[in-house]
gemmi code that builds the backbone of each chain (N, CA, C; Angstrom):
import gemmi

chains = {
    "A": [
        ("ASN", (95.314, 160.208, 138.091), (93.998, 160.750, 138.454), (92.878, 159.823, 138.021)),
        ("ALA", (91.905, 159.630, 138.897), (90.753, 158.802, 138.554), (89.772, 159.587, 137.688)),
        ("GLY", (89.839, 160.928, 137.719), (88.902, 161.747, 136.952), (87.606, 161.927, 137.727)),
        ("VAL", (86.474, 161.654, 137.064), (85.154, 161.751, 137.678), (84.647, 160.338, 137.953)),
        ("THR", (84.318, 160.067, 139.194), (83.793, 158.755, 139.568), (82.360, 158.897, 140.080)),
        ("GLN", (81.536, 157.881, 139.783), (80.142, 157.886, 140.189), (79.779, 156.540, 140.810)),
        ("THR", (78.969, 156.602, 141.851), (78.410, 155.392, 142.443), (76.954, 155.628, 142.805)),
        ("PRO", (76.094, 154.601, 142.721), (76.387, 153.260, 142.200), (76.377, 153.244, 140.681)),
        ("LYS", (76.702, 152.129, 140.069), (76.632, 152.005, 138.610), (75.210, 151.754, 138.158)),
        ("PHE", (74.440, 151.045, 138.985), (73.079, 150.680, 138.633), (72.252, 150.539, 139.909)),
        ("ARG", (71.002, 150.985, 139.825), (70.137, 150.900, 140.994), (68.689, 150.782, 140.527)),
        ("ILE", (67.946, 149.919, 141.240), (66.497, 149.824, 141.039), (65.819, 150.418, 142.271)),
        ("LEU", (64.901, 151.337, 142.059), (64.143, 151.957, 143.140), (62.657, 151.671, 142.971)),
        ("LYS", (61.971, 151.621, 144.082), (60.514, 151.571, 144.023), (59.974, 153.000, 144.062)),
        ("ILE", (58.804, 153.201, 143.490), (58.157, 154.516, 143.494), (58.069, 155.025, 144.933)),
        ("GLY", (58.488, 156.276, 145.143), (58.421, 156.890, 146.458), (59.672, 156.747, 147.298)),
        ("GLN", (60.578, 155.858, 146.903), (61.829, 155.714, 147.647), (62.764, 156.882, 147.344)),
        ("SER", (63.758, 157.027, 148.200), (64.750, 158.084, 148.032), (66.136, 157.468, 147.866)),
        ("MET", (67.018, 158.224, 147.224), (68.400, 157.768, 147.119), (69.301, 158.944, 146.756)),
        ("THR", (70.589, 158.733, 146.996), (71.590, 159.741, 146.633), (72.575, 159.137, 145.650)),
        ("LEU", (72.775, 159.822, 144.545), (73.797, 159.448, 143.582), (75.063, 160.221, 143.926)),
        ("GLN", (76.153, 159.464, 144.042), (77.406, 160.089, 144.461), (78.277, 160.444, 143.258)),
        ("CYS", (78.977, 161.567, 143.360), (79.905, 162.009, 142.318), (81.123, 162.629, 142.986)),
        ("THR", (82.301, 162.214, 142.570), (83.557, 162.752, 143.098), (84.527, 162.989, 141.947)),
        ("GLN", (85.242, 164.133, 142.014), (86.276, 164.398, 141.011), (87.571, 164.776, 141.729)),
        ("ASP", (88.692, 164.347, 141.124), (89.996, 164.594, 141.753), (90.870, 165.502, 140.888)),
        ("MET", (90.244, 166.343, 140.066), (90.984, 167.215, 139.162), (91.006, 168.661, 139.657)),
        ("ASN", (90.475, 168.902, 140.847), (90.411, 170.239, 141.436), (89.614, 171.214, 140.571)),
        ("HIS", (88.594, 170.668, 139.876), (87.733, 171.511, 139.060), (86.756, 172.268, 139.944)),
        ("ASN", (86.493, 173.524, 139.578), (85.573, 174.300, 140.386), (84.109, 174.091, 139.970)),
        ("TYR", (83.874, 173.799, 138.694), (82.506, 173.610, 138.223), (82.161, 172.121, 138.192)),
        ("MET", (80.937, 171.811, 138.625), (80.427, 170.439, 138.508), (78.980, 170.460, 138.051)),
        ("TYR", (78.558, 169.365, 137.392), (77.260, 169.324, 136.724), (76.625, 167.944, 136.899)),
        ("TRP", (75.290, 167.941, 136.888), (74.541, 166.690, 136.784), (73.644, 166.764, 135.545)),
        ("TYR", (73.724, 165.686, 134.727), (72.895, 165.559, 133.541), (72.107, 164.257, 133.635)),
        ("ARG", (70.993, 164.211, 132.911), (70.320, 162.961, 132.691), (70.218, 162.716, 131.185)),
        ("GLN", (70.275, 161.441, 130.808), (70.194, 161.074, 129.395), (69.149, 159.986, 129.231)),
        ("ASP", (68.103, 160.309, 128.488), (67.055, 159.357, 128.177), (67.375, 158.706, 126.834)),
        ("PRO", (66.855, 157.496, 126.586), (67.197, 156.761, 125.362), (67.007, 157.578, 124.089)),
        ("GLY", (68.035, 157.634, 123.251), (67.950, 158.341, 121.980), (67.926, 159.848, 122.095)),
        ("MET", (68.203, 160.360, 123.285), (68.136, 161.802, 123.497), (69.504, 162.330, 123.906)),
        ("GLY", (69.639, 163.631, 123.782), (70.851, 164.264, 124.283), (70.803, 164.404, 125.790)),
        ("LEU", (71.871, 164.918, 126.352), (71.945, 165.105, 127.791), (71.220, 166.390, 128.191)),
        ("LYS", (70.459, 166.309, 129.278), (69.754, 167.471, 129.817), (70.354, 167.826, 131.174)),
        ("LEU", (70.623, 169.108, 131.383), (71.242, 169.564, 132.620), (70.223, 169.626, 133.744)),
        ("ILE", (70.552, 169.002, 134.876), (69.652, 168.989, 136.031), (70.028, 170.116, 137.004)),
        ("TYR", (71.245, 170.095, 137.499), (71.792, 171.107, 138.401), (73.265, 171.292, 138.074)),
        ("TYR", (73.791, 172.453, 138.487), (75.207, 172.663, 138.374), (75.710, 173.469, 139.565)),
        ("SER", (77.029, 173.473, 139.727), (77.639, 174.184, 140.849), (78.908, 174.867, 140.365)),
        ("VAL", (79.085, 176.138, 140.745), (80.279, 176.880, 140.320), (81.351, 176.890, 141.404)),
        ("GLY", (81.074, 176.230, 142.528), (82.049, 176.132, 143.602), (81.373, 175.628, 144.854)),
        ("ALA", (82.177, 175.299, 145.848), (81.626, 174.788, 147.109), (80.632, 175.789, 147.695)),
        ("GLY", (79.470, 175.283, 148.056), (78.428, 176.102, 148.656), (77.526, 176.828, 147.690)),
        ("ILE", (77.787, 176.694, 146.366), (77.007, 177.426, 145.356), (76.438, 176.444, 144.346)),
        ("THR", (75.106, 176.402, 144.241), (74.457, 175.531, 143.263), (73.351, 176.304, 142.549)),
        ("ASP", (72.958, 175.815, 141.377), (71.884, 176.467, 140.628), (71.181, 175.447, 139.755)),
        ("LYS", (69.926, 175.768, 139.389), (69.109, 174.855, 138.602), (69.506, 174.881, 137.135)),
        ("GLY", (69.351, 173.704, 136.497), (69.522, 173.604, 135.064), (68.169, 173.549, 134.376)),
        ("GLU", (68.082, 172.771, 133.284), (66.854, 172.682, 132.490), (65.760, 171.874, 133.162)),
        ("VAL", (66.128, 170.782, 133.881), (65.145, 169.827, 134.399), (65.386, 169.522, 135.872)),
        ("PRO", (65.248, 170.511, 136.777), (65.596, 170.298, 138.186), (64.523, 169.653, 139.045)),
        ("ASN", (63.274, 169.616, 138.564), (62.174, 169.159, 139.416), (62.354, 167.710, 139.841)),
        ("GLY", (62.203, 167.457, 141.160), (62.327, 166.119, 141.705), (63.724, 165.788, 142.199)),
        ("TYR", (64.643, 166.757, 142.090), (66.035, 166.536, 142.473), (66.519, 167.656, 143.400)),
        ("ASN", (67.542, 167.306, 144.187), (68.232, 168.297, 145.002), (69.721, 167.995, 144.995)),
        ("VAL", (70.522, 169.040, 145.186), (71.973, 168.869, 145.225), (72.546, 169.675, 146.375)),
        ("SER", (73.782, 169.364, 146.692), (74.568, 170.135, 147.651), (76.025, 170.061, 147.223)),
        ("ARG", (76.803, 171.035, 147.653), (78.246, 171.036, 147.307), (79.002, 171.601, 148.522)),
        ("SER", (79.372, 170.693, 149.396), (80.072, 171.118, 150.611), (81.583, 171.124, 150.425)),
        ("THR", (82.082, 170.397, 149.429), (83.513, 170.367, 149.145), (83.730, 170.558, 147.642)),
        ("THR", (84.960, 170.866, 147.245), (85.281, 170.991, 145.824), (85.116, 169.660, 145.106)),
        ("GLU", (85.417, 168.560, 145.805), (85.480, 167.255, 145.163), (84.131, 166.575, 144.949)),
        ("ASP", (83.157, 166.821, 145.833), (81.938, 166.017, 145.846), (80.707, 166.824, 145.457)),
        ("PHE", (79.825, 166.175, 144.695), (78.600, 166.846, 144.249), (77.488, 165.800, 144.180)),
        ("PRO", (76.883, 165.441, 145.306), (75.844, 164.411, 145.299), (74.511, 164.926, 144.775)),
        ("LEU", (73.765, 164.025, 144.149), (72.426, 164.320, 143.624), (71.415, 163.498, 144.408)),
        ("ARG", (70.410, 164.169, 144.957), (69.419, 163.519, 145.797), (68.081, 163.424, 145.087)),
        ("LEU", (67.510, 162.205, 145.078), (66.135, 161.998, 144.618), (65.296, 161.723, 145.857)),
        ("GLU", (64.313, 162.566, 146.134), (63.554, 162.435, 147.376), (62.403, 161.452, 147.253)),
        ("LEU", (61.593, 161.548, 146.244), (60.442, 160.676, 146.048), (60.492, 160.171, 144.611)),
        ("ALA", (61.098, 159.000, 144.431), (61.345, 158.518, 143.078), (60.044, 158.277, 142.316)),
        ("ALA", (60.075, 158.685, 141.032), (58.936, 158.489, 140.138), (59.423, 157.787, 138.871)),
        ("PRO", (58.532, 157.054, 138.178), (58.958, 156.359, 136.946), (59.605, 157.299, 135.923)),
        ("SER", (59.191, 158.567, 135.907), (59.768, 159.526, 134.956), (61.243, 159.804, 135.224)),
        ("GLN", (61.726, 159.383, 136.396), (63.141, 159.593, 136.719), (64.014, 158.408, 136.296)),
        ("THR", (63.406, 157.416, 135.677), (64.181, 156.326, 135.075), (65.035, 156.918, 133.961)),
        ("SER", (66.355, 156.776, 134.080), (67.262, 157.425, 133.148), (68.689, 157.006, 133.472)),
        ("VAL", (69.620, 157.517, 132.704), (71.041, 157.375, 133.024), (71.541, 158.754, 133.449)),
        ("TYR", (72.203, 158.806, 134.581), (72.643, 160.069, 135.157), (74.160, 160.185, 135.046)),
        ("PHE", (74.592, 161.325, 134.506), (76.021, 161.590, 134.348), (76.421, 162.816, 135.138)),
        ("CYS", (77.513, 162.682, 135.837), (78.139, 163.803, 136.516), (79.323, 164.270, 135.675)),
        ("ALA", (79.584, 165.571, 135.687), (80.709, 166.104, 134.927), (81.375, 167.219, 135.718)),
        ("SER", (82.609, 167.529, 135.363), (83.300, 168.641, 136.011), (84.141, 169.390, 134.986)),
        ("SER", (84.416, 170.658, 135.294), (85.259, 171.463, 134.415), (85.938, 172.563, 135.218)),
        ("TYR", (86.987, 173.150, 134.608), (87.685, 174.264, 135.244), (87.353, 175.533, 134.486)),
        ("GLN", (86.855, 176.515, 135.191), (86.430, 177.760, 134.548), (87.618, 178.519, 133.991)),
        ("GLY", (87.475, 179.003, 132.756), (88.510, 179.816, 132.154), (87.885, 180.889, 131.291)),
        ("LEU", (88.713, 181.625, 130.541), (88.209, 182.700, 129.702), (87.398, 182.164, 128.536)),
        ("PHE", (87.807, 181.014, 128.017), (87.115, 180.391, 126.904), (86.254, 179.245, 127.418)),
        ("GLY", (85.442, 178.689, 126.544), (84.645, 177.532, 126.911), (85.536, 176.415, 127.390)),
        ("GLU", (85.312, 175.901, 128.560), (86.173, 174.872, 129.101), (85.539, 173.496, 128.964)),
        ("THR", (86.383, 172.501, 128.757), (85.933, 171.141, 128.531), (85.332, 170.539, 129.787)),
        ("GLN", (84.191, 169.907, 129.627), (83.587, 169.146, 130.712), (83.979, 167.685, 130.569)),
        ("TYR", (84.422, 167.093, 131.677), (84.812, 165.692, 131.712), (83.749, 164.915, 132.469)),
        ("PHE", (83.325, 163.800, 131.871), (82.187, 163.069, 132.383), (82.586, 161.803, 133.125)),
        ("GLY", (81.745, 161.432, 134.093), (81.871, 160.152, 134.765), (81.237, 159.047, 133.956)),
        ("PRO", (81.296, 157.811, 134.453), (80.787, 156.653, 133.703), (79.281, 156.497, 133.759)),
        ("GLY", (78.596, 157.236, 134.624), (77.146, 157.191, 134.671), (76.580, 156.263, 135.725)),
        ("THR", (75.355, 156.590, 136.141), (74.556, 155.734, 137.026), (73.242, 155.450, 136.311)),
        ("ARG", (72.960, 154.163, 136.110), (71.698, 153.784, 135.462), (70.665, 153.545, 136.536)),
        ("LEU", (69.546, 154.283, 136.483), (68.501, 154.213, 137.503), (67.197, 153.738, 136.878)),
        ("LEU", (66.603, 152.744, 137.523), (65.302, 152.223, 137.092), (64.324, 152.381, 138.245)),
        ("VAL", (63.222, 153.087, 138.003), (62.202, 153.294, 139.036), (60.961, 152.509, 138.650)),
        ("LEU", (60.588, 151.571, 139.523), (59.439, 150.703, 139.228), (58.320, 150.897, 140.244)),
    ],
    "B": [
        ("GLU", (65.975, 180.890, 121.730), (66.356, 179.750, 122.581), (67.541, 179.014, 121.956)),
        ("ASP", (68.525, 178.695, 122.793), (69.698, 177.958, 122.313), (69.300, 176.539, 121.931)),
        ("GLN", (69.791, 176.091, 120.780), (69.338, 174.794, 120.257), (70.444, 174.142, 119.443)),
        ("VAL", (70.509, 172.808, 119.515), (71.479, 172.036, 118.739), (70.749, 170.887, 118.051)),
        ("THR", (70.956, 170.746, 116.740), (70.343, 169.669, 115.974), (71.418, 168.890, 115.243)),
        ("GLN", (71.417, 167.582, 115.431), (72.412, 166.741, 114.774), (71.759, 165.869, 113.707)),
        ("SER", (72.492, 165.667, 112.617), (72.008, 164.790, 111.546), (73.180, 164.084, 110.884)),
        ("PRO", (72.945, 162.848, 110.360), (71.705, 162.098, 110.529), (71.599, 161.520, 111.938)),
        ("GLU", (70.446, 160.939, 112.264), (70.309, 160.281, 113.570), (71.174, 159.035, 113.637)),
        ("ALA", (71.268, 158.328, 112.526), (72.057, 157.101, 112.468), (72.743, 157.024, 111.117)),
        ("LEU", (73.925, 156.424, 111.098), (74.713, 156.344, 109.872), (75.455, 155.012, 109.864)),
        ("ARG", (75.280, 154.280, 108.765), (75.993, 153.017, 108.595), (77.004, 153.168, 107.468)),
        ("LEU", (78.246, 152.840, 107.728), (79.313, 152.953, 106.748), (80.052, 151.630, 106.632)),
        ("GLN", (80.600, 151.400, 105.471), (81.535, 150.300, 105.314), (82.914, 150.786, 105.749)),
        ("GLU", (83.707, 149.893, 106.254), (85.077, 150.251, 106.625), (85.761, 150.910, 105.430)),
        ("GLY", (86.363, 152.087, 105.687), (87.049, 152.815, 104.627), (86.194, 153.826, 103.889)),
        ("GLU", (84.883, 153.822, 104.147), (83.968, 154.733, 103.461), (83.856, 156.037, 104.239)),
        ("SER", (84.437, 157.091, 103.746), (84.455, 158.376, 104.446), (83.090, 159.055, 104.408)),
        ("SER", (82.802, 159.860, 105.434), (81.532, 160.576, 105.497), (81.640, 161.723, 106.501)),
        ("SER", (80.533, 162.458, 106.659), (80.504, 163.588, 107.590), (79.237, 163.570, 108.419)),
        ("LEU", (79.366, 164.020, 109.664), (78.245, 164.206, 110.571), (78.030, 165.708, 110.729)),
        ("ASN", (76.750, 166.097, 110.819), (76.429, 167.519, 110.876), (75.871, 167.915, 112.238)),
        ("CYS", (76.236, 169.112, 112.678), (75.704, 169.696, 113.914), (75.326, 171.144, 113.614)),
        ("SER", (74.025, 171.416, 113.574), (73.546, 172.781, 113.361), (73.169, 173.385, 114.704)),
        ("TYR", (73.512, 174.650, 114.892), (73.253, 175.238, 116.199), (72.702, 176.657, 116.089)),
        ("THR", (71.921, 177.010, 117.097), (71.425, 178.372, 117.272), (71.766, 178.770, 118.694)),
        ("VAL", (72.573, 179.799, 118.857), (73.002, 180.209, 120.187), (73.234, 181.706, 120.194)),
        ("SER", (72.929, 182.311, 121.318), (73.083, 183.762, 121.464), (74.525, 184.085, 121.847)),
        ("GLY", (75.438, 183.958, 120.912), (76.844, 184.212, 121.196), (77.541, 182.921, 121.596)),
        ("LEU", (78.379, 182.412, 120.698), (79.017, 181.106, 120.938), (80.300, 181.295, 121.735)),
        ("ARG", (80.390, 180.569, 122.857), (81.655, 180.529, 123.580), (82.499, 179.372, 123.065)),
        ("GLY", (81.845, 178.224, 122.808), (82.573, 177.073, 122.305), (81.625, 175.997, 121.825)),
        ("LEU", (82.093, 175.189, 120.857), (81.345, 174.034, 120.384), (82.182, 172.794, 120.659)),
        ("PHE", (81.550, 171.780, 121.214), (82.260, 170.596, 121.684), (81.755, 169.349, 120.956)),
        ("TRP", (82.676, 168.457, 120.635), (82.333, 167.132, 120.124), (82.783, 166.097, 121.149)),
        ("TYR", (81.855, 165.151, 121.401), (82.134, 164.039, 122.304), (81.817, 162.731, 121.582)),
        ("ARG", (82.496, 161.678, 122.012), (82.197, 160.316, 121.564), (81.633, 159.567, 122.764)),
        ("GLN", (80.562, 158.799, 122.541), (79.984, 158.018, 123.621), (79.813, 156.567, 123.181)),
        ("ASP", (80.464, 155.664, 123.892), (80.303, 154.232, 123.652), (79.151, 153.712, 124.518)),
        ("PRO", (78.503, 152.626, 124.094), (77.359, 152.099, 124.862), (77.715, 151.826, 126.319)),
        ("GLY", (76.876, 152.332, 127.231), (77.076, 152.088, 128.654), (78.174, 152.913, 129.301)),
        ("LYS", (78.682, 153.911, 128.580), (79.776, 154.738, 129.124), (79.426, 156.215, 129.042)),
        ("GLY", (80.218, 157.024, 129.736), (80.032, 158.457, 129.689), (80.655, 159.062, 128.443)),
        ("PRO", (80.221, 160.262, 128.059), (80.817, 160.933, 126.901), (82.312, 161.173, 127.102)),
        ("GLU", (83.050, 160.965, 126.010), (84.500, 161.157, 126.014), (84.830, 162.346, 125.122)),
        ("PHE", (85.567, 163.306, 125.659), (85.869, 164.537, 124.931), (86.719, 164.271, 123.687)),
        ("LEU", (86.344, 164.924, 122.570), (87.117, 164.850, 121.333), (87.728, 166.212, 120.978)),
        ("PHE", (86.877, 167.224, 120.751), (87.352, 168.516, 120.263), (86.567, 169.662, 120.891)),
        ("THR", (87.224, 170.829, 120.931), (86.553, 172.098, 121.180), (86.892, 173.043, 120.045)),
        ("LEU", (85.865, 173.729, 119.517), (86.051, 174.737, 118.480), (85.483, 176.047, 118.992)),
        ("TYR", (86.200, 177.154, 118.745), (85.791, 178.426, 119.329), (85.281, 179.447, 118.313)),
        ("SER", (85.786, 179.395, 117.084), (85.405, 180.452, 116.135), (85.283, 179.877, 114.733)),
        ("ALA", (84.454, 180.539, 113.910), (84.210, 180.099, 112.536), (85.525, 180.025, 111.768)),
        ("GLY", (85.687, 178.936, 111.022), (86.904, 178.715, 110.261), (87.905, 177.816, 110.956)),
        ("GLU", (87.685, 177.579, 112.218), (88.615, 176.751, 112.984), (88.437, 175.277, 112.615)),
        ("GLU", (89.549, 174.532, 112.591), (89.539, 173.107, 112.309), (90.447, 172.402, 113.315)),
        ("LYS", (90.063, 171.172, 113.695), (90.912, 170.353, 114.561), (90.851, 168.918, 114.094)),
        ("GLU", (91.974, 168.211, 114.237), (92.063, 166.834, 113.774), (92.591, 165.918, 114.858)),
        ("LYS", (92.118, 164.663, 114.802), (92.611, 163.637, 115.711), (92.420, 162.300, 115.017)),
        ("GLU", (93.523, 161.707, 114.621), (93.504, 160.442, 113.897), (92.616, 160.551, 112.659)),
        ("ARG", (91.526, 159.791, 112.571), (90.672, 159.790, 111.380), (89.563, 160.837, 111.462)),
        ("LEU", (89.527, 161.621, 112.499), (88.470, 162.601, 112.721), (88.978, 164.019, 112.492)),
        ("LYS", (88.113, 164.819, 111.858), (88.409, 166.241, 111.665), (87.137, 167.024, 111.895)),
        ("ALA", (87.201, 168.010, 112.796), (86.047, 168.840, 113.098), (86.247, 170.226, 112.529)),
        ("THR", (85.181, 170.770, 111.921), (85.216, 172.117, 111.364), (84.038, 172.917, 111.896)),
        ("LEU", (84.149, 174.251, 111.828), (83.117, 175.111, 112.397), (82.830, 176.289, 111.471)),
        ("THR", (81.524, 176.542, 111.244), (81.077, 177.765, 110.595), (80.202, 178.532, 111.584)),
        ("LYS", (79.608, 179.622, 111.135), (78.792, 180.432, 112.056), (77.470, 179.755, 112.425)),
        ("LYS", (77.071, 178.726, 111.641), (75.779, 178.098, 111.896), (75.864, 176.602, 112.164)),
        ("GLU", (77.012, 175.979, 111.793), (77.090, 174.536, 111.941), (78.519, 174.047, 112.085)),
        ("SER", (78.605, 172.799, 112.513), (79.903, 172.139, 112.607), (79.787, 170.781, 111.932)),
        ("PHE", (80.904, 170.348, 111.349), (80.949, 169.037, 110.730), (82.037, 168.203, 111.399)),
        ("LEU", (81.728, 166.925, 111.561), (82.733, 165.968, 112.008), (82.976, 165.017, 110.843)),
        ("HIS", (84.144, 165.175, 110.204), (84.493, 164.364, 109.051), (85.240, 163.125, 109.532)),
        ("ILE", (84.824, 161.977, 109.013), (85.481, 160.719, 109.361), (86.095, 160.141, 108.086)),
        ("THR", (87.403, 160.063, 108.087), (88.127, 159.594, 106.901), (88.534, 158.140, 107.076)),
        ("ALA", (88.178, 157.305, 106.095), (88.519, 155.877, 106.114), (88.239, 155.248, 107.469)),
        ("PRO", (86.976, 155.277, 107.905), (86.655, 154.782, 109.249), (86.928, 153.296, 109.422)),
        ("LYS", (87.158, 152.931, 110.692), (87.360, 151.540, 111.078), (86.221, 151.122, 112.019)),
        ("PRO", (85.992, 149.828, 112.171), (84.906, 149.385, 113.066), (84.998, 149.967, 114.471)),
        ("GLU", (86.209, 150.218, 114.959), (86.346, 150.781, 116.307), (85.894, 152.235, 116.404)),
        ("ASP", (85.586, 152.854, 115.281), (85.025, 154.211, 115.297), (83.515, 154.189, 115.553)),
        ("SER", (82.923, 153.007, 115.582), (81.492, 152.886, 115.855), (81.187, 153.394, 117.258)),
        ("ALA", (80.251, 154.333, 117.349), (79.896, 154.973, 118.622), (78.802, 155.989, 118.323)),
        ("THR", (78.303, 156.633, 119.378), (77.431, 157.794, 119.199), (78.275, 159.039, 119.367)),
        ("TYR", (78.134, 159.970, 118.422), (78.892, 161.212, 118.464), (77.950, 162.349, 118.847)),
        ("LEU", (78.306, 163.030, 119.931), (77.486, 164.098, 120.486), (78.129, 165.454, 120.223)),
        ("CYS", (77.287, 166.409, 119.882), (77.705, 167.790, 119.691), (77.047, 168.633, 120.788)),
        ("ALA", (77.766, 169.612, 121.302), (77.212, 170.482, 122.343), (77.752, 171.892, 122.163)),
        ("VAL", (76.951, 172.893, 122.523), (77.402, 174.285, 122.452), (77.340, 174.914, 123.826)),
        ("GLN", (78.177, 175.898, 123.993), (78.231, 176.674, 125.220), (78.070, 178.132, 124.819)),
        ("ALA", (77.046, 178.786, 125.366), (76.795, 180.191, 125.042), (77.599, 181.092, 125.966)),
        ("LYS", (77.845, 182.309, 125.513), (78.677, 183.231, 126.281), (78.028, 183.636, 127.599)),
        ("ASP", (76.703, 183.625, 127.660), (76.026, 184.042, 128.884), (75.457, 182.858, 129.663)),
        ("SER", (76.072, 181.680, 129.515), (75.439, 180.447, 129.982), (75.985, 179.896, 131.283)),
        ("SER", (76.918, 180.588, 131.927), (77.563, 180.016, 133.115), (78.181, 178.660, 132.807)),
        ("TYR", (78.708, 178.523, 131.607), (79.446, 177.327, 131.187), (78.569, 176.104, 131.017)),
        ("LYS", (77.242, 176.274, 130.933), (76.358, 175.148, 130.698), (76.447, 174.694, 129.246)),
        ("LEU", (76.301, 173.389, 129.028), (76.312, 172.828, 127.681), (74.896, 172.499, 127.230)),
        ("ILE", (74.596, 172.793, 125.963), (73.359, 172.372, 125.325), (73.732, 171.286, 124.327)),
        ("PHE", (73.195, 170.090, 124.533), (73.562, 168.938, 123.714), (72.548, 168.683, 122.607)),
        ("GLY", (73.036, 168.173, 121.474), (72.182, 167.566, 120.474), (71.888, 166.133, 120.879)),
        ("SER", (71.029, 165.476, 120.104), (70.626, 164.110, 120.452), (71.597, 163.057, 119.923)),
        ("GLY", (72.591, 163.479, 119.155), (73.635, 162.554, 118.751), (73.424, 161.887, 117.409)),
        ("THR", (74.516, 161.392, 116.831), (74.494, 160.558, 115.629), (75.108, 159.211, 115.984)),
        ("ARG", (74.336, 158.149, 115.779), (74.838, 156.783, 116.036), (75.535, 156.278, 114.794)),
        ("LEU", (76.831, 156.058, 114.905), (77.635, 155.611, 113.767), (77.978, 154.139, 113.918)),
        ("LEU", (77.720, 153.383, 112.856), (78.098, 151.973, 112.801), (78.993, 151.771, 111.589)),
        ("VAL", (80.193, 151.281, 111.829), (81.135, 151.001, 110.745), (81.291, 149.491, 110.630)),
        ("ARG", (80.917, 148.975, 109.488), (80.965, 147.520, 109.284), (82.254, 147.115, 108.590)),
        ("PRO", (82.820, 145.959, 109.006), (84.090, 145.510, 108.392), (83.874, 145.078, 106.943)),
    ],
}
model = gemmi.Model(1)
for chain_id, residues in chains.items():
    chain = gemmi.Chain(chain_id)
    for i, (resn, *xyz) in enumerate(residues, 1):
        res = gemmi.Residue()
        res.name, res.seqid = resn, gemmi.SeqId(i, " ")
        for name, pos in zip(("N", "CA", "C"), xyz):
            atom = gemmi.Atom()
            atom.name, atom.element = name, gemmi.Element(name[0])
            atom.pos, atom.b_iso = gemmi.Position(*pos), 0.0
            res.add_atom(atom)
        chain.add_residue(res)
    model.add_chain(chain)
structure = gemmi.Structure()
structure.add_model(model)
structure.setup_entities()
């Protein structure tokens, strides 16, 4: 299993440009998440999904959109890039159970908005 | 409000010098507490999950413990390859499995 994969690894955007960060998992996990991590800070939840067709906002959703058409894929869309969106973005997935289930993370996408 | 605080922010140890990292949390009903290791430029790597006060888990030189208010990650006789940022996160019972992360402890182990 490849686990959670993310593309691209690094991207530079100009202010106002749009882009989609791709995330794919091959573990048949029903839950998927997008986080952002700023330097010296913990991870903040942007959006999450509990299954195909179902998404919900996390702590910091403004400026982002998501969709979940399949179990495997959970892309994150930035419509009008702003310097405040410069960050490292991590996708994660987990399988829902009775107890807290482990989230497995991808390698991240580093985004610079200039 | 659910909250996680980690201390210290940074820790420098000599190889073989044991120490502990602290994770204090406030949550409305704990479903689970998670420890992750993060190397520079990489995603967090899962280490442990703890579910209830008194629980302990070990992996090589690492041992995680849990009380009702905090968790400790004990590092025994660390090696330079243990250098990384260690992240703590909690999951509340009413959270739809969302994680609340602390800001991490950056550990540097010198030979």
